[in-house]
Structure formats: structure tokens, C-alpha cells
N, C-alpha and C positions, 0 to 999 in steps of 0.2 A: 593228418595234421593234428597235433595236440594244441588245444586252445590255451591252457595255462600250464605253467611249470611249477612244481613243488619241490623245494629244497628239503631233503630228508637227512636229518643229522643224528649222529649217535656215535657210540663206541663200538666200532665195527669189529674190534678183536673179540668182544664178549657178547655182542648183540647182533651179529651178522645175520643170522636166520630171520630174527624178527624184523629187522630193518628192511631186509629184502622182501619180506612179505608185505610190508606197507608199501614199498615201491611198486610191487606187482599189482596190488589192489588199485593204486592210483592209475597205473597204466591201463588196467582193465577197464576203467571208467573213462578213458580217453585223455587222461592227463599225461604230461611229461614229468620226468624226474631228474633232478640233479642231487648228487650225493656228497656228503661231507663227513669225513672221519675225525672224531675228536679223541680217539684212543691214544695211548701212549706206548704201551709195551708191544702189543701184537699187531697183526695185519689182517685186513679183510680177506675173504675168499676171492674177490676180484677187485681190481683197483677202483677207487672212488674218484669222482670228478675232482674233488678237492681232498688232498691227502692230509694225513696228520702232519706231515712236514710243512705243507702250505699253511695250515692253521696255525702252528707254532710260530712260523716266521711272520705271519700277518700280525701277531702280538709282539713282535720285536724279540722273540726268543727262538728256541730250537727244541726239537725233541730230545736231543742229547742233553740239553740243560734241564729238561723236565725229569729225565731218567737220573741224572747226576744229583739232582736235589735229594733223592732218597726219601722223599716224602710225598705220599699220594695226594694230599691236599694242595701242596705247593704245585705239583705237576698239573692237577686238574685246573687250578687257577690260571696257569699258563695257557692251557687249551680254552678255558672260558674267555679269557681276554682276546686270544687270537680268533676264535670262532666269531665273537661279536664283531670285531673289526672286519673280518673277511666277509661276513654275511651282509653288513651294511654296505660295504663296497660293491658286492655283487648285486644287491638290490638296486642300488644307485645306477648300476650298468644295465639293468633290465634283465638280469640273468634269471630271476625267479619271481613268482607272483604270490606265493604263500610258503609257509614253513611249518615243518613238523619235526619235533625233537623227542626222542625216546630215551628214557633213562630211569635208573634207580636213584638213590640219594645223590650219587656222584654226578650222573648225567643231568639230573634235575638242577643241581647247583650251577652247572655250566649253562644249562638251558635258560634259566632266569636271566642271566647276563646277556646271553644272545638275543633273546626276545626283547629285553629292555633296550637294546641298541637300535631296534627298528621302529620306525614312526607308527603312530596310530593309523589304522586302516590297512595295514599289512596283516592279512590272516596269519595267525601264529598259534600253533596247537602244541601242547606239551602232554605227552603220554608218560605217566609216571607211576611208580609204585607208592608215591607219597603225595599224590594229588589231594588237595583239600585238607592236608595235614597241618597241625599247628607248628610242625617243623618250619614251615615257610612263613617268614614275617611279611606283613602287608607291604612294607616299603620296597620289597624285592619283587612284587608281582607287577608286571607291565600292565598298563591301563586296559588293554583290550585282549589280554591273553585268554585262551581257552584251554581247559585242562580236562583230561579224563583219566580215571583210575586205571592202571594197568593191572587188572585183577588176575591173579594166577599166572603171572608171567615172569616170575623171577628167574627161571631157567627153562628156556626151550619153549616151542610152540605147543598149544593145545587148543581145544575148542573153546575154553573159557576166554583165554587171553586173545584169541582171534576175534572174538566178538568186540572187544575193546579196540584192537588195532585197526580192524576193518572200519568201524564207525569213525574213528579219528581220520583214517585215510580219506574216507568219503567226505567227512565234514570239511577238511582243510581244502580239498578240491572244490567242493560246492561253495565254500566261502570265497575262494579266490575268483570264482566265476560270477558270484553275485554281488560282491562288495562294491559299495558306492564310496570311494575314498573321499576325504575332505579335499576341496579344491582351492580353498582360501581365496576365491575370486573376490569376495567381499571381505573387508577387514573384520577380524573375529574379536568379540568381547567375551572374556571368561568371567562368570559370576558364580559365586558360591551361596548356597541357600539350604533351607529345609522345606518341608511341605508348607502349604498355604495356611494350615491351621495355626502355625506358630510363627511364620515369617511370610509377609505378603508383598514386599516391595518389588519382586520380579514381576508381578501381575501387571504393574503399570510401567516398569522400566523396560521390560523386554520389547513390548510393541513401540514404545517411544524411541528406543535406540534402533530398532529395525526401520522405522520411518526415516531416520537419519542415514540410512544406508549401511548399517552394520548388521552382521550376523551375531547372534547371542547364544552362547552355550551356557546352560545353568548346571552346575555340578552339585550333586547331593553330598553334603559334607559328612559322610558317615564312614570315613576311612579310605576306602578305595576311591571314592569320588574325589576326595582331596588329593590322592595320589596321582590320579589322572590329570587333575587341574595343575599340580605342581610339575608333572612331567611336561605338559604342553607349555607351561610358563617358562621352564627351562629351555625349551626349544625355540623361544621367541615366537610362538605361534599367535600370541594375542597382541592386538593393537593397544589394548588396555585391559586391566582387571578390575572388577568390582568385588573384592573379597570381603563380603559382609557377614560371613558365617565362620568365625575363626575357632569354632568349638573343638575341632580336632587338635589344635595346639593345646588346649586345656586337657582333653583326654590324655595326650601324651605325657604332659608334665605330671599329671595326677596318677599315672600308672595304669591307664586303661589300655587294653590291647586294641581298642577301636582307634587306631592311630594312622595318620597318613605319613608318619616318619618324622624324624627330628628336624627335617628341613622345611616343615610346613611354614608358610609365610615368608619364605626366603628366595625362591627361585625367580619370581617376577622381579624382585629388587636386584638380584644378581645379573639378570639379563637387561636391566635398564628399562623394563616395561613400566609405563605409568600405572600407578595403582591407587584406587580408592579403597579404603579399609573401614569396617565398622564392627559392631559388637553383637552381631545376631547370636543369640544363645551362648554367649560367652560364660554365663553363670551355671551352665549345666555340664556335667560330666556324663557321657554315655559309656556303658560297659555291656558286655555280652550278658544277656539276661539270664542264661542258664548257667553262668558261672558265678563264683563268689564275688562279692563287692571287693575292688581293690583295696589293699591294706590301708592306703592313705585315706580312704574314704569310709572306713569301718565306723559303724555307729551313726552315720548320717541317713537322713530320710531318703527312701528309695521310691521312685515312681516307675512302675512297669509300663512301658509303652506298648509292648507286645511280648510274645514268648521269646523273641530273639534279642530284644533291646530294652534296656532299663536305663534310668537316668537318676543322678544324684545332684541335688542343688548345692553349690559351693557355699562355704562359710565366708564371712567377710575377709578373713586372712587368706583364704584360698583365692578369692577374687583379686586381692592384692598381688598374689603371686602370678596370677594370669595377666594382670595388667603389665607387670614387669616383663613377663615373657613376651608379650605382643611387642612392647617397645624394644626389646633386645633384638627380635627377629627383624624388625623394620629398620633398625639403625644402620644396617650395612647396605641399604638400597641404593643403587646407582642412578635410578630415575626418580621422578617426582612421586611423592607420596602424600595424599590427603587422608588424614584419619577423621572421619566424620562421627562425632560423638553425640548420639541422641540422649539427652539428660534424663528423660522419663523412662527409659528401659530398652532392652534388647530382645524381647520376645513377647508374643501375645499373652503368655501366662503370667508375666511379671508386672502387669499393670496394677495400679491400686485396686484392691478387691479381688484380684486374681489369685489362683491357688499358690503361685510361686513368688508373690510380691515380698520383696525384702528391701525396704528403703535404706536400712543401714548397710546392707551388702552392696547396693548400687552405689551409695555414696562413697564407700571405701574404695570401690573399683575406679570411680571417676577421679577421686583425689589422687590415686596412685597413678593413673594415666597422666594427669596434669603434672605430677612431679617428675615423671621419668620420660615423658615424651622427647624423642631425640631431636636434635637440631635440624636434621634433614627431613623431618615430617611436619607438615602443616596441619595443626590441630584446629578443627572446625566444630565448635559446640552449638548444638541445636536444642531449643527449649520445646522438644517434641519427643515422641516415641518413634522407634525404628519402623513401625507399621503405620505411622501417619503419613498423610499426603505431603507434609512439609519436608519429610526426610527425602522422599523420592524427588520432589521438586528441587531440593538443593543439590542432590546428586547430578541431576540433569544440568542445572545451572553450571556447576563446577565442570562437568564434562564438556559442555559447549564452549566454555572459556578456554579449556585445554585444546579444543579443536581450533578455535579462532587463533590461539597462540602458536599453533603448529605442533603442540606437544603430542597430540593424537592424530594420526593420519587418517584420511578418508579414502 
């Protein structure tokens, strides 16, 4: 008896030998395998459990349509859409417990859509010739995907690529056996923040909300954390969100590659999830420390956080742009939005006497928020700093009022 089943996906017309090797390793370790073919032109050496025809039809198309397109990009997008739809259906039916996809650039392009379709907690592994490459934009990476470089495996099996393939096969089976999936028995609150040296509200808010019967997940707003947050918000996973660290939006509009995507601060609103928003680190733009400063920030003072991450402090004009962007993103929200605006600053370093204090910049940002705050957003101004107790106390008071009014469920 096999305890877990792994769905093995790839273009079986060109990667048949490698995909079958992965399947054999999984079976040797006591797992079971289901196979899915996302190729277009050729056929596997033996029939797959889910054929290329099944995949194309699941996406509302056909293999013939993919062929007739005469374009490999169009054809693979048909297969990407179909594999995502079919995999989600199969997972919901309990057909498999974990997923592994093999590919070069073509297969990886499809793999990202497929993995994105599956919820957090489903083990999903991508074995790719472009793993960890800048070819892959952050917004296309699923929140909990695992990747391994398919070294030396462009054409045919060898001892180098077997090392990667066998590791991935064992990893996905082990993950399927060990994973403790979210059970959502308690209503979940999603919160964004940075570390305690710069933002501290979660230290008091998390236990206070847990005492009220909620589970609290705090997301590190450094690109991928915000991507995971937005993904879950779009799936209506949260009873409410406390999106207090919007810096990824500033990163995005200022040209940093540390971005959670253009839809940052929109998915909770689109799903109608109640949200409280604030300004944690709104005034900083993070960028990759070993790369050049984004052109839009050239000539501004740089603070190196570590060898991976550096920050630039926004000018007053850039803060106005940030304020307008926040208001634009929140304007489409279908659920209630409270924008809590601490008038004395948004991170520990910007207090008077601190290394990043800029009274004119803060004033410019506040004025712009006041001028552009959309009608669907309740603006709450506080004569305090975001790290003061007054901020957390007001958040809890507003949250309790939402619970009493039935806006947030218990």
C-alpha cells in the first residue's frame, strides 16, 4: 500500500525518460504516482493517467487548437491553463497529495501557473533548468513552491541530473507525508510587518487577537511575503487583514524588483475582506543590495541592511506618490477599510532624533493621504507613532467594534 500519491507533470514527448525516472524513485520510496502529460506534438512512451488531450480540454481548448495556433507560446499557454484547472480539480477530488513538475523554460512557464492554482499546504516542487533565475518574476511564484535546479539535464539522463531529480522526488514525497496543512478551524487574521527593530505592533496585537479566539499569521513584507499574503487574501482565507506594512507597494512603484506584484493591497478588497491599513515603513524603498540602485532612486542616500537588502529613504515628492498609490489601491475595495494614520511616524527609525527622521517628508505624505483618501475608506488619525501603545490599542478597539457589528466573524 502506498501512503501518498504524487502527481508527476511534464512534457512527456521530450522529457519521457526523466519523468519516468522521477516516478520510479517515488515508487521505490513507497509512494504512488499519477502522471500528467502537458506536451503538444509528440506522445509518451506509455500512456499517462491524464493525457495531453485531457489537459487541453480541461482548459476549454484542444490539442488541435494548440497545434493550429502555429505558435509555441500560445500552445503552451493552452496547456498551462488546462493543467492548472485539471490539477486543482484532481486535488479537490483527493487524487494526489503532492505535485512535481519538470521543465526547461517552456515547462517552467506552465509549472508556475499549475502550482499557483493549488492552495497553500499542497507540496509543490518544480525541477527546472531556470530555477532561481531572474527570468521568473516574483509575482508568478506561488507562496510555498519549492524549486531545485535541474543541473546538467537539458537532454537525457546522467549522474549529475539524477542527483537533482532524485532529491526532488524524495523531497516531494517526504513533504506530502509530513505536511501539516492549514485547517482554518479558527478564523485567521493576516498581518504584514517587518522585524521588531523597526515595527513592533505585532508583539502586542498577536497575543491580544489570539486571546479573542483568532489565529494570526504575520507576513514579512519583503516581496514573497506580500505575495503569499495577497494570494491568501484573494482566496478569502482571512477573516480580516491588518495590512500595516505597505512598503512593497512603494518598492513596486519606485522600480524595485523586491515587489509583491502590481496587485499589492488589492486582493483583500476584491474579496470583500475587512481590512485595516497603516503606514509601516511607507517611507523606505528596499532593493536588492548587490544590484544597482533603481534609476528612479539614483543619487538618494542608501542604507545597507545586509548584503542582500538595502533601503533608500523617499523624498517628499516620492512620499506623495506613495500616498496616492495607496489610496488608488484601496479605492476598489468591496469590504470595509479603516486607514489608521499615526501622525508621528511609521517606523522606529523615523522618530524625532532618529537616523531617518524627516518631518517635511512625513507632512507631505499625510497631506496627500488626506487629499486623496477615497470615500469608501474610513480615515482614522492618531496623535501617536505606529510603534506606540496608542496605535495598537486603537487597532484593537476598531477590531472589537467590527466583531460586535458582525463585520468580522468569530
